[in-house]
PQR file with spaces between the fields and no chain letter, atoms N, CA, C, O and H, PARSE charges and radii, in Angstrom:
ATOM       1  N    MET     1     -15.908   20.189  -11.935 -0.4000 1.5000
ATOM       2  CA   MET     1     -14.705   20.205  -12.920 -0.0000 2.0000
ATOM       3  C    MET     1     -12.969   20.700  -11.315  0.5500 1.7000
ATOM       4  O    MET     1     -12.451   21.742  -10.914 -0.5500 1.4000
ATOM       5  N    PRO     2     -12.703   18.504  -10.873 -0.5600 1.5000
ATOM       6  CA   PRO     2     -11.587   18.800   -9.955  0.2800 2.0000
ATOM       7  C    PRO     2     -10.385   19.623  -10.472  0.5500 1.7000
ATOM       8  O    PRO     2     -10.220   19.823  -11.676 -0.5500 1.4000
ATOM       9  N    THR     3      -9.771   19.969   -9.767 -0.4000 1.5000
ATOM      10  CA   THR     3      -8.296   20.580   -9.356 -0.0000 2.0000
ATOM      11  C    THR     3      -7.118   20.199   -9.021  0.5500 1.7000
ATOM      12  O    THR     3      -7.123   20.467   -7.819 -0.5500 1.4000
ATOM      13  H    THR     3      -9.906   19.806   -8.790  0.4000 1.0000
ATOM      14  N    ILE     4      -6.080   19.747   -9.256 -0.4000 1.5000
ATOM      15  CA   ILE     4      -5.800   18.247   -8.381 -0.0000 2.0000
ATOM      16  C    ILE     4      -3.733   19.610   -8.760  0.5500 1.7000
ATOM      17  O    ILE     4      -3.418   20.204   -9.791 -0.5500 1.4000
ATOM      18  H    ILE     4      -6.076   19.530  -10.232  0.4000 1.0000
ATOM      19  N    GLN     5      -2.987   19.529   -7.451 -0.4000 1.5000
ATOM      20  CA   GLN     5      -1.831   20.252   -7.378 -0.0000 2.0000
ATOM      21  C    GLN     5      -0.956   19.616   -7.330  0.5500 1.7000
ATOM      22  O    GLN     5      -0.660   18.826   -6.433 -0.5500 1.4000
ATOM      23  H    GLN     5      -3.243   19.047   -6.613  0.4000 1.0000
ATOM      24  N    VAL     6       0.097   20.060   -9.121 -0.4000 1.5000
ATOM      25  CA   VAL     6       1.222   18.668   -9.183 -0.0000 2.0000
ATOM      26  C    VAL     6       2.448   20.025   -9.205  0.5500 1.7000
ATOM      27  O    VAL     6       2.391   21.216   -9.513 -0.5500 1.4000
ATOM      28  H    VAL     6      -0.143   20.701   -9.850  0.4000 1.0000
ATOM      29  N    LYS     7       3.929   18.760   -8.518 -0.4000 1.5000
ATOM      30  CA   LYS     7       4.823   18.912   -8.578 -0.0000 2.0000
ATOM      31  C    LYS     7       5.649   18.222   -9.701  0.5500 1.7000
ATOM      32  O    LYS     7       5.729   16.994   -9.660 -0.5500 1.4000
ATOM      33  H    LYS     7       3.975   17.793   -8.268  0.4000 1.0000
ATOM      34  N    VAL     8       6.462   19.114  -11.011 -0.4000 1.5000
ATOM      35  CA   VAL     8       6.475   18.671  -11.898 -0.0000 2.0000
ATOM      36  C    VAL     8       8.204   19.020  -12.059  0.5500 1.7000
ATOM      37  O    VAL     8       8.967   19.984  -12.095 -0.5500 1.4000
ATOM      38  H    VAL     8       6.396   20.111  -11.044  0.4000 1.0000
ATOM      39  N    LYS     9       8.220   17.206  -12.141 -0.4000 1.5000
ATOM      40  CA   LYS     9      10.345   17.176  -12.230 -0.0000 2.0000
ATOM      41  C    LYS     9      10.616   16.885  -13.317  0.5500 1.7000
ATOM      42  O    LYS     9      10.527   15.751  -13.788 -0.5500 1.4000
ATOM      43  H    LYS     9       7.599   16.422  -12.112  0.4000 1.0000
ATOM      44  N    PRO    10      11.102   18.174  -14.054 -0.5600 1.5000
ATOM      45  CA   PRO    10      11.500   17.663  -15.032  0.2800 2.0000
ATOM      46  C    PRO    10      12.706   17.098  -16.017  0.5500 1.7000
ATOM      47  O    PRO    10      13.396   16.491  -15.199 -0.5500 1.4000
ATOM      48  N    ASN    11      13.370   16.944  -17.321 -0.4000 1.5000
ATOM      49  CA   ASN    11      14.486   15.962  -17.729 -0.0000 2.0000
ATOM      50  C    ASN    11      15.351   15.010  -16.394  0.5500 1.7000
ATOM      51  O    ASN    11      16.402   15.111  -15.761 -0.5500 1.4000
ATOM      52  H    ASN    11      12.809   17.438  -17.985  0.4000 1.0000
ATOM      53  N    SER    12      13.815   13.792  -16.481 -0.4000 1.5000
ATOM      54  CA   SER    12      13.883   12.656  -15.589 -0.0000 2.0000
ATOM      55  C    SER    12      14.344   11.677  -16.130  0.5500 1.7000
ATOM      56  O    SER    12      14.629   11.935  -17.299 -0.5500 1.4000
ATOM      57  H    SER    12      12.961   13.710  -16.995  0.4000 1.0000
ATOM      58  N    SER    13      14.609   10.433  -15.782 -0.4000 1.5000
ATOM      59  CA   SER    13      15.630    9.081  -17.023 -0.0000 2.0000
ATOM      60  C    SER    13      14.044    8.910  -16.759  0.5500 1.7000
ATOM      61  O    SER    13      13.853    9.991  -17.316 -0.5500 1.4000
ATOM      62  H    SER    13      14.377   10.223  -14.832  0.4000 1.0000
ATOM      63  N    GLN    14      12.606    8.466  -16.365 -0.4000 1.5000
ATOM      64  CA   GLN    14      11.198    7.840  -16.860 -0.0000 2.0000
ATOM      65  C    GLN    14      10.099    8.563  -16.499  0.5500 1.7000
ATOM      66  O    GLN    14      10.232    9.554  -15.782 -0.5500 1.4000
ATOM      67  H    GLN    14      12.761    7.588  -15.912  0.4000 1.0000
ATOM      68  N    GLN    15       8.884    8.156  -16.950 -0.4000 1.5000
ATOM      69  CA   GLN    15       8.063    9.127  -16.692 -0.0000 2.0000
ATOM      70  C    GLN    15       7.113    8.275  -15.381  0.5500 1.7000
ATOM      71  O    GLN    15       6.966    7.053  -15.419 -0.5500 1.4000
ATOM      72  H    GLN    15       8.776    7.350  -17.533  0.4000 1.0000
ATOM      73  N    LYS    16       6.628    8.990  -14.456 -0.4000 1.5000
ATOM      74  CA   LYS    16       6.553    7.743  -13.364 -0.0000 2.0000
ATOM      75  C    LYS    16       5.382    9.389  -12.692  0.5500 1.7000
ATOM      76  O    LYS    16       5.831   10.487  -12.360 -0.5500 1.4000
ATOM      77  H    LYS    16       6.748    9.982  -14.424  0.4000 1.0000
ATOM      78  N    ILE    17       3.674    8.888  -12.703 -0.4000 1.5000
ATOM      79  CA   ILE    17       3.389    9.630  -11.284 -0.0000 2.0000
ATOM      80  C    ILE    17       3.130    9.050   -9.915  0.5500 1.7000
ATOM      81  O    ILE    17       2.735    7.943   -9.550 -0.5500 1.4000
ATOM      82  H    ILE    17       3.309    7.997  -12.973  0.4000 1.0000
ATOM      83  N    ILE    18       3.505   10.234   -9.222 -0.4000 1.5000
ATOM      84  CA   ILE    18       3.347    9.360   -7.610 -0.0000 2.0000
ATOM      85  C    ILE    18       2.467   10.551   -6.854  0.5500 1.7000
ATOM      86  O    ILE    18       2.596   11.775   -6.885 -0.5500 1.4000
ATOM      87  H    ILE    18       3.827   11.133   -9.518  0.4000 1.0000
ATOM      88  N    GLU    19       1.403    9.590   -6.077 -0.4000 1.5000
ATOM      89  CA   GLU    19       0.025   10.486   -5.514 -0.0000 2.0000
ATOM      90  C    GLU    19       0.520   10.274   -4.388  0.5500 1.7000
ATOM      91  O    GLU    19       1.016    9.279   -3.858 -0.5500 1.4000
ATOM      92  H    GLU    19       1.298    8.596   -6.052  0.4000 1.0000
ATOM      93  N    ALA    20       0.221   11.972   -3.867 -0.4000 1.5000
ATOM      94  CA   ALA    20       0.745   12.029   -2.085 -0.0000 2.0000
ATOM      95  C    ALA    20      -1.216   11.750   -1.531  0.5500 1.7000
ATOM      96  O    ALA    20      -2.251   11.983   -2.156 -0.5500 1.4000
ATOM      97  H    ALA    20      -0.181   12.779   -4.297  0.4000 1.0000
ATOM      98  N    GLU    21      -0.965   11.123   -0.003 -0.4000 1.5000
ATOM      99  CA   GLU    21      -1.652   11.253    0.875 -0.0000 2.0000
ATOM     100  C    GLU    21      -3.212   12.166    0.489  0.5500 1.7000
ATOM     101  O    GLU    21      -4.319   11.682    0.257 -0.5500 1.4000
ATOM     102  H    GLU    21      -0.124   10.934    0.505  0.4000 1.0000
ATOM     103  N    ASP    22      -2.718   13.900    0.536 -0.4000 1.5000
ATOM     104  CA   ASP    22      -3.252   14.813    0.150 -0.0000 2.0000
ATOM     105  C    ASP    22      -4.093   14.758   -1.072  0.5500 1.7000
ATOM     106  O    ASP    22      -5.102   15.460   -1.136 -0.5500 1.4000
ATOM     107  H    ASP    22      -1.818   14.293    0.724  0.4000 1.0000
ATOM     108  N    GLY    23      -3.693   13.845   -2.206 -0.4000 1.5000
ATOM     109  CA   GLY    23      -4.708   13.679   -3.375 -0.0000 2.0000
ATOM     110  C    GLY    23      -3.500   15.131   -4.633  0.5500 1.7000
ATOM     111  O    GLY    23      -3.773   15.311   -5.820 -0.5500 1.4000
ATOM     112  H    GLY    23      -2.873   13.274   -2.155  0.4000 1.0000
ATOM     113  N    SER    24      -2.505   15.757   -4.017 -0.4000 1.5000
ATOM     114  CA   SER    24      -1.517   15.858   -4.617 -0.0000 2.0000
ATOM     115  C    SER    24      -0.409   14.868   -5.818  0.5500 1.7000
ATOM     116  O    SER    24      -0.250   13.653   -5.700 -0.5500 1.4000
ATOM     117  H    SER    24      -2.284   15.612   -3.053  0.4000 1.0000
ATOM     118  N    LEU    25       0.008   15.407   -6.515 -0.4000 1.5000
ATOM     119  CA   LEU    25       0.611   14.784   -7.439 -0.0000 2.0000
ATOM     120  C    LEU    25       2.257   15.113   -7.861  0.5500 1.7000
ATOM     121  O    LEU    25       2.434   16.286   -8.190 -0.5500 1.4000
ATOM     122  H    LEU    25      -0.121   16.394   -6.611  0.4000 1.0000
ATOM     123  N    THR    26       3.222   14.420   -7.888 -0.4000 1.5000
ATOM     124  CA   THR    26       4.523   14.136   -8.304 -0.0000 2.0000
ATOM     125  C    THR    26       5.009   13.839   -9.229  0.5500 1.7000
ATOM     126  O    THR    26       5.937   13.047   -9.057 -0.5500 1.4000
ATOM     127  H    THR    26       3.079   13.467   -7.621  0.4000 1.0000
ATOM     128  N    VAL    27       4.681   14.303  -10.887 -0.4000 1.5000
ATOM     129  CA   VAL    27       4.901   13.859  -11.704 -0.0000 2.0000
ATOM     130  C    VAL    27       6.441   14.164  -12.203  0.5500 1.7000
ATOM     131  O    VAL    27       7.126   15.187  -12.183 -0.5500 1.4000
ATOM     132  H    VAL    27       3.928   14.946  -11.027  0.4000 1.0000
ATOM     133  N    TYR    28       6.725   12.564  -12.746 -0.4000 1.5000
ATOM     134  CA   TYR    28       8.585   12.866  -13.712 -0.0000 2.0000
ATOM     135  C    TYR    28       8.400   13.043  -14.852  0.5500 1.7000
ATOM     136  O    TYR    28       7.555   12.400  -15.473 -0.5500 1.4000
ATOM     137  H    TYR    28       6.169   11.733  -12.762  0.4000 1.0000
ATOM     138  N    LEU    29       9.290   14.131  -15.491 -0.4000 1.5000
ATOM     139  CA   LEU    29       8.620   14.792  -17.368 -0.0000 2.0000
ATOM     140  C    LEU    29      10.195   13.981  -17.875  0.5500 1.7000
ATOM     141  O    LEU    29      11.285   14.496  -17.627 -0.5500 1.4000
ATOM     142  H    LEU    29       9.977   14.653  -14.986  0.4000 1.0000
ATOM     143  N    GLN    30      10.054   12.764  -18.546 -0.4000 1.5000
ATOM     144  CA   GLN    30      11.710   13.174  -19.453 -0.0000 2.0000
ATOM     145  C    GLN    30      11.601   14.750  -20.523  0.5500 1.7000
ATOM     146  O    GLN    30      12.602   15.073  -21.163 -0.5500 1.4000
ATOM     147  H    GLN    30       9.168   12.345  -18.747  0.4000 1.0000
ATOM     148  N    SER    31      10.841   15.258  -20.570 -0.4000 1.5000
ATOM     149  CA   SER    31      10.907   16.722  -21.489 -0.0000 2.0000
ATOM     150  C    SER    31      11.752   17.965  -20.552  0.5500 1.7000
ATOM     151  O    SER    31      11.493   18.286  -19.392 -0.5500 1.4000
ATOM     152  H    SER    31      10.028   14.996  -20.051  0.4000 1.0000
ATOM     153  N    PRO    32      12.536   18.380  -21.202 -0.5600 1.5000
ATOM     154  CA   PRO    32      13.485   19.631  -20.468  0.2800 2.0000
ATOM     155  C    PRO    32      12.226   20.856  -20.465  0.5500 1.7000
ATOM     156  O    PRO    32      11.383   20.935  -21.358 -0.5500 1.4000
ATOM     157  N    PRO    33      12.279   21.565  -19.547 -0.5600 1.5000
ATOM     158  CA   PRO    33      10.830   22.645  -19.133  0.2800 2.0000
ATOM     159  C    PRO    33      11.339   23.870  -20.791  0.5500 1.7000
ATOM     160  O    PRO    33      11.273   25.099  -20.795 -0.5500 1.4000
ATOM     161  N    VAL    34      11.628   23.300  -21.533 -0.4000 1.5000
ATOM     162  CA   VAL    34      11.756   24.092  -22.836 -0.0000 2.0000
ATOM     163  C    VAL    34      10.426   24.529  -23.431  0.5500 1.7000
ATOM     164  O    VAL    34       9.471   23.769  -23.272 -0.5500 1.4000
ATOM     165  H    VAL    34      11.682   22.301  -21.529  0.4000 1.0000
ATOM     166  N    ASP    35      10.235   25.782  -24.166 -0.4000 1.5000
ATOM     167  CA   ASP    35       8.843   25.907  -24.682 -0.0000 2.0000
ATOM     168  C    ASP    35       7.999   25.118  -24.834  0.5500 1.7000
ATOM     169  O    ASP    35       7.624   25.066  -26.006 -0.5500 1.4000
ATOM     170  H    ASP    35      11.010   26.399  -24.296  0.4000 1.0000
ATOM     171  N    GLY    36       7.571   24.542  -24.260 -0.4000 1.5000
ATOM     172  CA   GLY    36       6.080   24.098  -23.145 -0.0000 2.0000
ATOM     173  C    GLY    36       6.120   23.107  -23.388  0.5500 1.7000
ATOM     174  O    GLY    36       5.083   22.443  -23.421 -0.5500 1.4000
ATOM     175  H    GLY    36       7.876   24.584  -23.308  0.4000 1.0000
ATOM     176  N    LYS    37       7.740   22.387  -23.758 -0.4000 1.5000
ATOM     177  CA   LYS    37       7.787   20.642  -23.709 -0.0000 2.0000
ATOM     178  C    LYS    37       7.067   19.990  -23.135  0.5500 1.7000
ATOM     179  O    LYS    37       6.156   19.278  -23.558 -0.5500 1.4000
ATOM     180  H    LYS    37       8.582   22.926  -23.731  0.4000 1.0000
ATOM     181  N    ALA    38       7.613   20.283  -21.541 -0.4000 1.5000
ATOM     182  CA   ALA    38       7.157   19.815  -20.257 -0.0000 2.0000
ATOM     183  C    ALA    38       5.962   19.794  -19.846  0.5500 1.7000
ATOM     184  O    ALA    38       5.472   18.829  -19.260 -0.5500 1.4000
ATOM     185  H    ALA    38       8.353   20.862  -21.198  0.4000 1.0000
ATOM     186  N    ASN    39       5.033   21.442  -20.251 -0.4000 1.5000
ATOM     187  CA   ASN    39       3.404   20.787  -20.218 -0.0000 2.0000
ATOM     188  C    ASN    39       3.230   20.017  -20.675  0.5500 1.7000
ATOM     189  O    ASN    39       2.807   18.996  -20.133 -0.5500 1.4000
ATOM     190  H    ASN    39       5.431   22.226  -20.727  0.4000 1.0000
ATOM     191  N    GLN    40       3.510   20.154  -22.088 -0.4000 1.5000
ATOM     192  CA   GLN    40       2.821   19.578  -23.003 -0.0000 2.0000
ATOM     193  C    GLN    40       2.667   18.010  -22.736  0.5500 1.7000
ATOM     194  O    GLN    40       1.687   17.310  -22.992 -0.5500 1.4000
ATOM     195  H    GLN    40       3.854   20.984  -22.529  0.4000 1.0000
ATOM     196  N    GLU    41       3.737   17.678  -22.226 -0.4000 1.5000
ATOM     197  CA   GLU    41       4.415   16.106  -22.008 -0.0000 2.0000
ATOM     198  C    GLU    41       3.290   15.477  -20.447  0.5500 1.7000
ATOM     199  O    GLU    41       2.793   14.354  -20.372 -0.5500 1.4000
ATOM     200  H    GLU    41       4.533   18.247  -22.018  0.4000 1.0000
ATOM     201  N    LEU    42       3.154   16.618  -19.371 -0.4000 1.5000
ATOM     202  CA   LEU    42       2.069   16.414  -17.872 -0.0000 2.0000
ATOM     203  C    LEU    42       1.217   16.701  -18.697  0.5500 1.7000
ATOM     204  O    LEU    42       0.483   16.526  -17.724 -0.5500 1.4000
ATOM     205  H    LEU    42       3.559   17.531  -19.432  0.4000 1.0000
ATOM     206  N    ILE    43       0.481   16.998  -19.605 -0.4000 1.5000
ATOM     207  CA   ILE    43      -1.440   16.944  -20.137 -0.0000 2.0000
ATOM     208  C    ILE    43      -1.378   15.807  -20.508  0.5500 1.7000
ATOM     209  O    ILE    43      -2.252   15.043  -20.099 -0.5500 1.4000
ATOM     210  H    ILE    43       1.077   17.140  -20.396  0.4000 1.0000
ATOM     211  N    LYS    44      -0.180   15.220  -21.538 -0.4000 1.5000
ATOM     212  CA   LYS    44      -0.271   13.638  -22.474 -0.0000 2.0000
ATOM     213  C    LYS    44      -0.419   12.968  -21.022  0.5500 1.7000
ATOM     214  O    LYS    44      -1.194   13.688  -20.392 -0.5500 1.4000
ATOM     215  H    LYS    44       0.530   15.841  -21.871  0.4000 1.0000
ATOM     216  N    LEU    45      -0.228   12.479  -20.662 -0.4000 1.5000
ATOM     217  CA   LEU    45       0.253   11.941  -18.629 -0.0000 2.0000
ATOM     218  C    LEU    45      -0.489   11.667  -18.246  0.5500 1.7000
ATOM     219  O    LEU    45      -0.738   10.561  -17.767 -0.5500 1.4000
ATOM     220  H    LEU    45       0.401   11.894  -21.173  0.4000 1.0000
ATOM     221  N    LEU    46      -1.456   13.055  -18.350 -0.4000 1.5000
ATOM     222  CA   LEU    46      -2.593   13.455  -16.829 -0.0000 2.0000
ATOM     223  C    LEU    46      -4.145   12.643  -17.741  0.5500 1.7000
ATOM     224  O    LEU    46      -5.085   12.027  -17.238 -0.5500 1.4000
ATOM     225  H    LEU    46      -1.254   13.954  -18.739  0.4000 1.0000
ATOM     226  N    ALA    47      -3.903   12.935  -19.007 -0.4000 1.5000
ATOM     227  CA   ALA    47      -4.852   12.642  -19.801 -0.0000 2.0000
ATOM     228  C    ALA    47      -5.435   11.317  -19.992  0.5500 1.7000
ATOM     229  O    ALA    47      -6.561   10.820  -20.020 -0.5500 1.4000
ATOM     230  H    ALA    47      -3.139   13.435  -19.415  0.4000 1.0000
ATOM     231  N    LYS    48      -3.459   10.708  -20.184 -0.4000 1.5000
ATOM     232  CA   LYS    48      -3.731    8.732  -20.032 -0.0000 2.0000
ATOM     233  C    LYS    48      -4.078    8.799  -18.926  0.5500 1.7000
ATOM     234  O    LYS    48      -5.291    8.682  -19.100 -0.5500 1.4000
ATOM     235  H    LYS    48      -2.544   11.112  -20.161  0.4000 1.0000
ATOM     236  N    LYS    49      -3.863    8.969  -17.175 -0.4000 1.5000
ATOM     237  CA   LYS    49      -4.143    9.120  -16.229 -0.0000 2.0000
ATOM     238  C    LYS    49      -5.359    8.598  -15.804  0.5500 1.7000
ATOM     239  O    LYS    49      -5.559    7.461  -15.376 -0.5500 1.4000
ATOM     240  H    LYS    49      -2.878    9.064  -17.034  0.4000 1.0000
ATOM     241  N    TYR    50      -6.362    9.734  -15.987 -0.4000 1.5000
ATOM     242  CA   TYR    50      -7.360    9.594  -15.965 -0.0000 2.0000
ATOM     243  C    TYR    50      -8.390    9.453  -16.871  0.5500 1.7000
ATOM     244  O    TYR    50      -9.597    9.522  -16.640 -0.5500 1.4000
ATOM     245  H    TYR    50      -6.199   10.657  -16.335  0.4000 1.0000
ATOM     246  N    ASP    51      -7.733    9.218  -18.096 -0.4000 1.5000
ATOM     247  CA   ASP    51      -8.880    8.989  -19.226 -0.0000 2.0000
ATOM     248  C    ASP    51      -9.499    9.676  -19.857  0.5500 1.7000
ATOM     249  O    ASP    51     -10.660    9.348  -20.101 -0.5500 1.4000
ATOM     250  H    ASP    51      -6.752    9.162  -18.284  0.4000 1.0000
ATOM     251  N    VAL    52      -8.945   10.945  -20.388 -0.4000 1.5000
ATOM     252  CA   VAL    52     -10.056   12.065  -20.590 -0.0000 2.0000
ATOM     253  C    VAL    52      -8.749   12.432  -21.720  0.5500 1.7000
ATOM     254  O    VAL    52      -7.526   12.316  -21.656 -0.5500 1.4000
ATOM     255  H    VAL    52      -8.002   11.211  -20.189  0.4000 1.0000
ATOM     256  N    PRO    53      -9.893   13.026  -22.964 -0.5600 1.5000
ATOM     257  CA   PRO    53      -8.688   13.264  -24.012  0.2800 2.0000
ATOM     258  C    PRO    53      -7.898   14.694  -23.264  0.5500 1.7000
ATOM     259  O    PRO    53      -7.842   14.767  -22.037 -0.5500 1.4000
ATOM     260  N    LYS    54      -7.381   15.660  -24.047 -0.4000 1.5000
ATOM     261  CA   LYS    54      -6.321   16.195  -23.329 -0.0000 2.0000
ATOM     262  C    LYS    54      -6.769   17.179  -23.536  0.5500 1.7000
ATOM     263  O    LYS    54      -6.324   18.100  -22.850 -0.5500 1.4000
ATOM     264  H    LYS    54      -7.427   15.601  -25.044  0.4000 1.0000
ATOM     265  N    SER    55      -7.612   17.442  -24.329 -0.4000 1.5000
ATOM     266  CA   SER    55      -8.317   18.999  -24.652 -0.0000 2.0000
ATOM     267  C    SER    55      -9.194   19.607  -23.150  0.5500 1.7000
ATOM     268  O    SER    55      -9.400   20.798  -22.918 -0.5500 1.4000
ATOM     269  H    SER    55      -7.973   16.695  -24.887  0.4000 1.0000
ATOM     270  N    GLN    56      -9.647   18.359  -22.194 -0.4000 1.5000
ATOM     271  CA   GLN    56      -9.402   18.521  -21.248 -0.0000 2.0000
ATOM     272  C    GLN    56      -8.707   18.910  -20.045  0.5500 1.7000
ATOM     273  O    GLN    56      -9.556   19.173  -19.193 -0.5500 1.4000
ATOM     274  H    GLN    56      -9.480   17.391  -22.382  0.4000 1.0000
ATOM     275  N    ILE    57      -7.756   19.033  -19.683 -0.4000 1.5000
ATOM     276  CA   ILE    57      -6.716   18.911  -18.761 -0.0000 2.0000
ATOM     277  C    ILE    57      -5.952   20.402  -19.535  0.5500 1.7000
ATOM     278  O    ILE    57      -5.507   20.719  -20.638 -0.5500 1.4000
ATOM     279  H    ILE    57      -7.066   18.820  -20.375  0.4000 1.0000
ATOM     280  N    THR    58      -6.176   21.139  -17.922 -0.4000 1.5000
ATOM     281  CA   THR    58      -6.253   22.557  -18.262 -0.0000 2.0000
ATOM     282  C    THR    58      -4.950   22.569  -17.174  0.5500 1.7000
ATOM     283  O    THR    58      -4.736   21.749  -16.281 -0.5500 1.4000
ATOM     284  H    THR    58      -6.538   20.882  -17.026  0.4000 1.0000
ATOM     285  N    ILE    59      -4.115   23.814  -17.553 -0.4000 1.5000
ATOM     286  CA   ILE    59      -2.838   24.119  -16.375 -0.0000 2.0000
ATOM     287  C    ILE    59      -3.484   25.213  -16.008  0.5500 1.7000
ATOM     288  O    ILE    59      -4.023   25.902  -16.874 -0.5500 1.4000
ATOM     289  H    ILE    59      -4.288   24.480  -18.278  0.4000 1.0000
ATOM     290  N    LYS    60      -3.550   25.593  -14.562 -0.4000 1.5000
ATOM     291  CA   LYS    60      -5.497   27.390  -14.344 -0.0000 2.0000
ATOM     292  C    LYS    60      -3.962   28.093  -13.885  0.5500 1.7000
ATOM     293  O    LYS    60      -3.741   29.191  -14.396 -0.5500 1.4000
ATOM     294  H    LYS    60      -3.112   25.033  -13.858  0.4000 1.0000
ATOM     295  N    SER    61      -2.824   27.497  -12.897 -0.4000 1.5000
ATOM     296  CA   SER    61      -1.997   28.623  -12.784 -0.0000 2.0000
ATOM     297  C    SER    61      -0.746   27.850  -12.656  0.5500 1.7000
ATOM     298  O    SER    61      -0.929   26.716  -12.214 -0.5500 1.4000
ATOM     299  H    SER    61      -3.003   26.605  -12.482  0.4000 1.0000
ATOM     300  N    GLY    62       0.955   28.283  -13.029 -0.4000 1.5000
ATOM     301  CA   GLY    62       1.771   27.861  -12.621 -0.0000 2.0000
ATOM     302  C    GLY    62       2.561   27.453  -13.797  0.5500 1.7000
ATOM     303  O    GLY    62       3.412   26.594  -13.566 -0.5500 1.4000
ATOM     304  H    GLY    62       1.104   29.204  -13.388  0.4000 1.0000
ATOM     305  N    LEU    63       2.426   28.059  -15.506 -0.4000 1.5000
ATOM     306  CA   LEU    63       2.454   27.327  -16.525 -0.0000 2.0000
ATOM     307  C    LEU    63       4.270   27.357  -16.891  0.5500 1.7000
ATOM     308  O    LEU    63       4.927   26.532  -17.526 -0.5500 1.4000
ATOM     309  H    LEU    63       1.734   28.757  -15.694  0.4000 1.0000
ATOM     310  N    SER    64       4.748   28.730  -16.165 -0.4000 1.5000
ATOM     311  CA   SER    64       6.262   28.098  -15.893 -0.0000 2.0000
ATOM     312  C    SER    64       6.805   28.062  -14.714  0.5500 1.7000
ATOM     313  O    SER    64       7.905   28.604  -14.607 -0.5500 1.4000
ATOM     314  H    SER    64       4.215   29.400  -15.649  0.4000 1.0000
ATOM     315  N    SER    65       6.123   27.349  -13.369 -0.4000 1.5000
ATOM     316  CA   SER    65       6.950   26.901  -12.770 -0.0000 2.0000
ATOM     317  C    SER    65       6.685   25.702  -12.342  0.5500 1.7000
ATOM     318  O    SER    65       5.977   25.004  -13.068 -0.5500 1.4000
ATOM     319  H    SER    65       5.229   26.909  -13.455  0.4000 1.0000
ATOM     320  N    LYS    66       7.145   25.183  -11.149 -0.4000 1.5000
ATOM     321  CA   LYS    66       7.343   23.334  -10.851 -0.0000 2.0000
ATOM     322  C    LYS    66       6.219   22.615  -10.048  0.5500 1.7000
ATOM     323  O    LYS    66       5.857   21.462   -9.815 -0.5500 1.4000
ATOM     324  H    LYS    66       7.720   25.750  -10.559  0.4000 1.0000
ATOM     325  N    THR    67       5.723   24.344   -9.636 -0.4000 1.5000
ATOM     326  CA   THR    67       4.521   23.665   -8.877 -0.0000 2.0000
ATOM     327  C    THR    67       3.137   24.258   -9.828  0.5500 1.7000
ATOM     328  O    THR    67       3.159   25.386  -10.321 -0.5500 1.4000
ATOM     329  H    THR    67       6.018   25.281   -9.825  0.4000 1.0000
ATOM     330  N    LYS    68       1.830   23.212  -10.009 -0.4000 1.5000
ATOM     331  CA   LYS    68       1.230   23.709  -11.001 -0.0000 2.0000
ATOM     332  C    LYS    68      -0.339   23.276  -10.589  0.5500 1.7000
ATOM     333  O    LYS    68      -0.543   22.259   -9.926 -0.5500 1.4000
ATOM     334  H    LYS    68       1.812   22.296   -9.608  0.4000 1.0000
ATOM     335  N    LEU    69      -1.501   24.209  -11.078 -0.4000 1.5000
ATOM     336  CA   LEU    69      -2.789   24.136  -10.501 -0.0000 2.0000
ATOM     337  C    LEU    69      -3.089   23.095  -11.535  0.5500 1.7000
ATOM     338  O    LEU    69      -2.286   23.089  -12.468 -0.5500 1.4000
ATOM     339  H    LEU    69      -1.335   25.035  -11.616  0.4000 1.0000
ATOM     340  N    ILE    70      -4.078   22.193  -11.593 -0.4000 1.5000
ATOM     341  CA   ILE    70      -4.372   21.518  -12.937 -0.0000 2.0000
ATOM     342  C    ILE    70      -5.821   21.101  -12.863  0.5500 1.7000
ATOM     343  O    ILE    70      -6.134   20.035  -12.333 -0.5500 1.4000
ATOM     344  H    ILE    70      -4.730   22.197  -10.835  0.4000 1.0000
ATOM     345  N    ALA    71      -6.734   21.947  -13.399 -0.4000 1.5000
ATOM     346  CA   ALA    71      -8.311   21.115  -13.692 -0.0000 2.0000
ATOM     347  C    ALA    71      -8.776   20.445  -14.508  0.5500 1.7000
ATOM     348  O    ALA    71      -8.685   20.609  -15.724 -0.5500 1.4000
ATOM     349  H    ALA    71      -6.480   22.813  -13.829  0.4000 1.0000
ATOM     350  N    ILE    72      -9.540   19.293  -13.725 -0.4000 1.5000
ATOM     351  CA   ILE    72      -9.513   18.475  -14.912 -0.0000 2.0000
ATOM     352  C    ILE    72     -11.262   18.223  -14.699  0.5500 1.7000
ATOM     353  O    ILE    72     -12.046   18.276  -13.751 -0.5500 1.4000
ATOM     354  H    ILE    72      -9.613   19.160  -12.737  0.4000 1.0000
ATOM     355  N    GLY    73     -11.365   17.841  -16.571 -0.4000 1.5000
ATOM     356  CA   GLY    73     -12.870   18.446  -16.683 -0.0000 2.0000
ATOM     357  C    GLY    73     -13.266   19.639  -17.575  0.5500 1.7000
ATOM     358  O    GLY    73     -14.432   20.032  -17.599 -0.5500 1.4000
ATOM     359  H    GLY    73     -10.728   17.798  -17.341  0.4000 1.0000
């Protein structure tokens, strides 16, 4: 089960994922960081990027932080 460090930028004008050389991701989300909306959008976006079901994406740490540790699979 690979884990990825993700930096989240909520309230962005567009959705996009930028991959750094070290394998970490910066994800720009349109949702505000309210009531878990940004986390839901993040899971949806990562599931699409890695072509896995949303149930395979888990936020291991950083639920309410901008830096998160995500497990895939």
